[in-house]
Every structure is written in C-alpha cells, then in structure tokens.
C-alpha positions in Angstrom: 105.9 122.4 85.6 107.8 119.4 87.1 106.4 116.3 88.6 108.0 113.4 90.4 105.7 110.4 90.0 106.0 107.3 92.1 104.0 104.1 91.6 102.8 103.2 95.1 101.0 100.5 97.0 99.8 103.2 99.3 100.6 106.8 100.3 99.4 109.4 102.8 100.0 113.0 103.9 99.8 114.0 107.5 99.7 117.6 108.8 100.0 118.2 112.6 99.1 114.6 113.4 96.0 114.5 111.1 95.9 112.5 107.9 94.7 115.0 105.3 95.1 112.8 102.2 95.6 109.0 101.6 95.4 106.6 98.7 95.7 102.9 98.1 97.4 101.6 95.0 98.2 104.3 92.4 100.4 107.3 92.0 102.0 109.7 94.5 102.8 112.9 92.5 105.0 115.7 93.8 104.2 118.8 91.7 106.5 121.8 91.4 105.5 125.0 89.6 107.8 127.6 88.0 107.2 131.2 86.9 106.4 130.3 83.3 103.7 127.8 84.2 100.0 128.5 83.7 96.7 126.7 83.2 97.9 125.1 79.9 100.8 123.3 81.7 98.5 122.2 84.6 96.0 120.8 82.1 98.8 119.0 80.2 100.1 117.4 83.3 96.6 116.4 84.5 95.8 114.8 81.2 99.1 112.9 81.1 99.3 111.5 84.6 96.2 109.1 84.5 97.4 107.8 81.1 101.1 107.2 82.2 101.6 103.5 81.6 103.8 102.4 84.6 101.7 99.6 86.0 102.3 96.0 85.1 100.0 94.0 82.7 99.5 90.3 82.9 102.9 89.7 81.3 104.7 91.8 83.8 105.3 94.7 81.3 104.6 98.3 82.4 101.7 98.7 80.0 98.8 99.8 82.2 97.8 103.2 83.6 95.8 104.4 86.6 92.8 104.6 84.3 93.3 100.9 83.4 94.0 99.7 87.0 91.4 101.8 88.9 94.2 103.3 90.9 94.2 106.5 92.8 96.4 109.6 92.8 97.8 111.6 95.6 98.9 115.1 94.5 101.3 117.1 96.7 102.7 120.5 96.0 106.5 120.7 96.4 108.3 123.9 95.6 111.6 122.3 96.4 111.5 120.5 93.0 112.8 123.8 91.6 115.6 124.0 94.1 118.9 124.7 92.5 122.2 124.0 94.3 124.8 124.4 91.6 126.7 127.0 93.7 127.2 126.6 97.4 125.4 124.3 99.8 122.2 126.1 100.4 119.7 125.6 97.5 118.0 128.6 95.9 114.3 128.4 95.2 114.1 131.4 93.0 112.9 129.3 90.0 109.8 128.2 92.1 106.6 130.1 91.5 105.2 132.2 94.3 102.4 130.6 96.3 99.7 132.8 94.8 100.6 131.4 91.4 101.4 127.8 92.4 98.5 127.0 94.7 95.7 127.3 92.1 97.8 125.5 89.5 98.4 122.5 91.7 94.7 122.5 92.7 93.8 122.6 89.0 96.0 119.5 88.3 94.1 117.6 91.1 90.7 118.8 89.8 91.5 117.9 86.2 92.7 114.4 87.2 89.5 113.9 89.2 87.4 115.0 86.3 88.7 112.0 84.4 87.1 109.7 86.9 90.2 109.1 89.1 89.9 109.3 92.9 92.3 112.1 94.0 93.6 113.0 97.4 95.9 116.0 98.1 98.3 117.4 100.6 97.8 120.8 102.2 99.4 123.6 100.3 102.1 125.5 102.3 101.9 123.1 105.3 104.7 121.2 106.8 103.7 117.8 105.7 104.8 114.3 106.5 104.5 112.1 103.4 104.5 108.4 103.8 104.5 106.0 100.8 105.3 102.5 99.8 107.0 102.8 96.4 106.0 99.8 94.4 108.6 98.5 92.0 110.3 100.8 92.8 109.1 103.0 90.0 109.9 106.7 89.9 109.5 109.0 86.9 110.3 112.7 86.5 108.2 114.7 84.2 109.2 118.1 83.0 106.5 120.0 81.0 
C-alpha cells in the first residue's frame, strides 16, 4: 500500500460538478493499493496516518498529529500511484490492484481512521475526480507499507 500524504489548509474532491468530499485543515491522502495488499496493510496505514507528526507545535517544529490538532483527513483512491514508466512513455499500471480488491481496502482505511475519532471525507472510487487542495508548508510525505 502506498500513500501520498499532504498537510493541507483545505482540500476537496468534485465529481461531475458536485463536491463529494471536503475538509478544512488536516491531511489529504492519496491511497494506492497493489496486489499483495490486504486488510493488515489497510489497518496499518489507518493507524499510522492520524499519528503522523507533520503539524507544527508552538515552537514551529513538526511535532503534532491530526489527533493533536483536531484536523480532518480526506482519503482518495489513486491507482496511478503504482504507475511504472521505466520503459517507454506510457505508464503501466499492472502493479495496481484490481478495483474489486482496492475499493474495499481504501474504504477500510477511511473507516479505521474515523474509528479513531477523526472526521474523514472521501473521494468517489473509480470516478473522474477533480481534487483541489491548499498544501500547507508545503509538506508532502510518501508512505510505502
């Protein structure tokens, strides 16, 4: 499982002109699933994200988490995180899990984060989404589990 995590002031996902998910300050998380991933990887990611200390404390050091700040999390499925373009100009997505495997795992990540008391919004799986975000910092972390 791979996640691109961005610290944001705000973020939203729009599908066909309708905002389907939006957050204020918190994390915008793009989640990619590969063939070897299962519930254990989804649970590990969901436990880690709310505790990721990438928010500034009173001294300006990245020492606080979403749990500490009361921030929100926007979870968006993105199979292209497993795109591979070592050869040629057209990426291959053969490392990305099929939708029937990936969709429930991405949903599980969102559900497990919410179970920790964090407000979670999501994109719409398989949809052509417009993602808007205001990256604060900028801070961007890539997690490979």
